[in-house]
N, C-alpha and C positions, 0 to 999 in steps of 0.2 A: 503494498499500499504506499501511496505518495504521503510526503508530510505535506501539509499546506500551511502557509503562513499568511497572516494579514500583513500589508505593507505600511511603513510610515508615510504618511502623506500631510505635509504642511499646511495647515489651513482648512483640512476637511476631517483627518481621523485624529480627534482628541480623545479623552476618557470616555466622553459621551456616546460617540461613535464606536469606539471599542466595545463599551459595553453592550452597546446595541447589537453590533453585527456578530459579536462573540456568543450572545443570547440566540441568535437565529442559526447557528451553525457550529459546528465543532473546530476550530482551527487547533493546529499545534502548538502556536506561538503567535504573539503580535508584537510590534515594535513602535515605541512612541514618535511623535514628531521630535524633530531634533533639537538637542540643547545646545545652543551656541557657544563655544568657549573661545572667548575674544581677549579682552585686555587682563584679565585675572580668571583665576579658577573658580568655577562655581561652587556655590554653598549648598548644603544638605536641602534648605528649605526651597531651592529652586526646581530641585528634581522632585520631590514630593508635590509641588504645584503642577509641573505638567504632568507627573505620573502618581496621582493620588493612590493607584494600586499598590504602591510601595508600602502603604498603611495596611495592606491585605495580604501580605506574603507574596507581593507582586503579582497577583493575580486578579483578572476582571470578576464580577460578581457570578459570572458562569464557570470561573476556574481556568481560564486560559492565562498561561504565563505570559508575562509582560518584560520585554527588554527594553531598556533605555538607550537612546540613541545620541552619541555625541557628534558635534562638527566643530572643526576647528583645525588649524595649521602648526600650532606650538606644540611640539612633543612634551614638553615639560608641564605646560598648563593642562593639556589634555590628559596626561598621567595624574598630575594632582587631583584633577576634577574626578577622574575615574576612582581614585582610591576613596573620595568622599562619597562618591557613588557606590562603591563597592560594599561599603559600610552599612548600607541601607538595604542590601541584600535583593538586588534586582534579579531576575530570571536571567539576565545577560546583559553585557555591554555590547553595543553596536556602534560601529564607526561610520560616518556617512562621508562616501567619497563618489556621491552620484547626484546631488543637488544640482540642477542645470539654472536656478536662478540667479540673473546676472547680478543682483545686490550681493548675493551670498558669494559669487565667483570674484566680483571685485574686490571683497574682503578676504581673500585666499581661504575660502571654505567649498567645499563639495567636490564638484566634477573638475574644477580648475586644477586640483592637485594630482590628476591622473598624468599631466606632463612632468611630474617631478616623482618618479618611482623611489628614488633614493629617501626622499623625504617621506613617503608613503611608509617605508620599511622603518625609518626611524620611530615614526608615529607608533606602529604597532609593537615595535621592540619595547617602547617606553611605557606604553598603555600595559601591555601584558607584564611586564615586571613590577608594576604598580599595584596590581590586584592580586589576590590570592589565586594559587595555581587552580582551585576548583570554580571560579568564576569564568563562566563562558566568555569569550572575546572574540566578536564576528566582525565582519565589514561588508559595506554595501557599496558597489561600483557601477559605473557604466564601462562602454566600450573606449571611452576617450573622449577627448575635448572635441576637436574638429573632425578627426579619422580615428582609424583603429589600428594605426602604425605602432603604438605602446601598449596594447590592450593587455597583450602576453606577459610584457615586462612589468606593467602595474600590478596584474594579478600576481605574479611570483614574488613581488615585493611585499605585497600584503601577506600571503601564505607564508612565506619564509620568515616575516617579521613575527609572527604567530597568530595570524587570525586563523581561529578553530574551523570556521567555515566562511564561504564567500556567497553573497548574493549578487547576481550580475543581472542588472537591467541592460537589456540588449539594444540599446541604443546609446549614440554619443551625445554629448551636451549640446551640440548643434541641432541634433535631431529633434530635442525637445520631447515632446509627446506625440509626435507625428507617427503614425502608422507608415511603413512597417516596422515591427521589431525584428531584429536580425538573429534570431534564435540559433542558427548554425554556429554563430561565433561564440556561443555559451559553451558548445560541444569542445570547440577549439582551447577554450579557457580549461575546461575541466580535464582534458587530456596535459595540460601544461603544470598543473598543480596537484599537489598531493592530499589536498583537503577537499571536502565536500562542497559541491558548488549547487546552488538553488537557483533556478530560472526565473526570470521576473520581466514583464513587460507586455502589454497589449493582449491579456488574457481577458477576454470579455465573457466568453461562452464556454459551455463543455466542448464542442469543436476546436475553439481555440486552444483550449488545455491541451486536447489531444494532438494537435499539431505542435505545439509547443514543446510538448514532451517527446514527440518523434523527432523533431529538428534540433532539439538541444541534446537529446539522449539523458536528460535529466528526469528522474522521477519526481523530485523535490521542487515545489512551485510556490512562489510568494504572488498573491494575488493584491492588486492595487484598486484601480477605480471600477475596475471590472467586479470587484466585491461588494463596493459601495452600490453600484448599478443593479447588482442583482445579490442581496443578502444570502441566498440559498444557492449560489453557486457552488460553494464547498459542499454541500449537501448533495448538488447534483453529480458532481464529480465523485464523491465517495459512492453514491447510489451506482453509478455506471461502472465502478471499479469492482463493486459486489455483484453484479449482474442483476441488480434490481431495476425495477419501473423507475424511471425519471419522470419526476412530476413536471407539469407544464407550469408556466408563469400564471396562467390564468387560474389554475387550482390554487396557487399559492398566495392569491390576492387575499383570501380570508385569514391567512397567518400574517401576512405583511402589514395589513391596515392596524392591528392592535399594536404591532411593533413600531409603527409610525407615531402610534399615540404615546407609546412609552418614551420614545427619543424625543418628543416635543415636551413630555413632562420633565425630563432630565435637562434639556435645554432651559427651560424656565426656571430651574432651580440654579443653573449655573451663571447665566449671562444676563446684563441688564435687559429690560424688556425692549427696549427699542432695536437691540440686536436680535433679539431671538427669532422674527419672522424670517430673517435672512437666512438663518442656519437652515429651517426647514425648507425654504424655497430650494437653497443649494442642494440638498438631498433629493426632494422630489424631482429636480431638473435632471438628474441623474438616473433617477429611477424609472422616469418615464420611456426611457430607452428601452425598457423590456415590458412595463406595465402600462396599459393603455388608462387604468383607473387612476394611476398616479399622475398621469398627464392630465386629466380632468380636474384633480385636485390641486395641481400646480397652476392650472389656468384660473381656478376659483381664488386662490391664495396670492399669486403674483402680484395683484395691485393693493393687498392689505398691509398696513404698519401696526396696526394696535393687535397685540396678543390675544386679546379677548375675542376679537372677530376671527382670528385664525382657528381659535379653539370651537367657536361655534361652528366654523365650516367643518371641521373634524369630527364634531359631533353630529352634523347632519349627513356626513358621509357614512357613518355608523348606521344611522336610520335606513340610508337607501341602499346599504350593501346586501 
């Protein structure tokens, strides 16, 4: 059976979304949005703010292990931050070398470091040495900045530095999130390193998963936006692997709508009322890719700014369902 992971997605998958998606389907683990290490090492309170699951044995309410991701370019500060984080007992520490955001890259974070394999190696050595041997340390990378010319060198630098696993997003920084993902490159990287490699990028459906697995040669896959757009994608994959019946999206709406309501309640508990509707609209906008009913909800909620009005629409949808 494949291991299936929920990807870190800045501005999309916080603890609210992690709780919701891991309630919907059984992931092997998930990873937080990145904690950016810049001018100084990060304090413990920063980590518990972005990963409140650290208060509950680093697990979501559904029991899914939560790794915490660090981003930065200074080996010493990353190591110091990792040591502080390790004392909070996360399920693991992940290092981000995949973020394509221009603001992050301009400040020497994320995918820009793939042009500096020597620095990647020093970062991994420093973090690995700073934390207990029992603490998993992993890394997430892309295929490069503008091209794939240093992809193998970067992957080997990370693995040789002490990364216990690599997640490979099969696109360059310049590719952004534009399809296609270049899954055969993941197979090349897996042949070059001696640690497990997890495939990532452009898996939206069960058929995508099958093609990704075939072209990458990897059994283990990390799901990103595809998992947010279809909260039961993991369940579909596991059902297909077991030879069981794969449910249709229409059949799943009766389960998805209560999940949306619980997500909305969690959002209201977390953010200021003026920001809450935007969070729900963001998710519904992705959900309507597969669920016609989510599209109808999105159209009804899109012009609304008042949380009470949004709640009324959700309640009316329950009556109509």
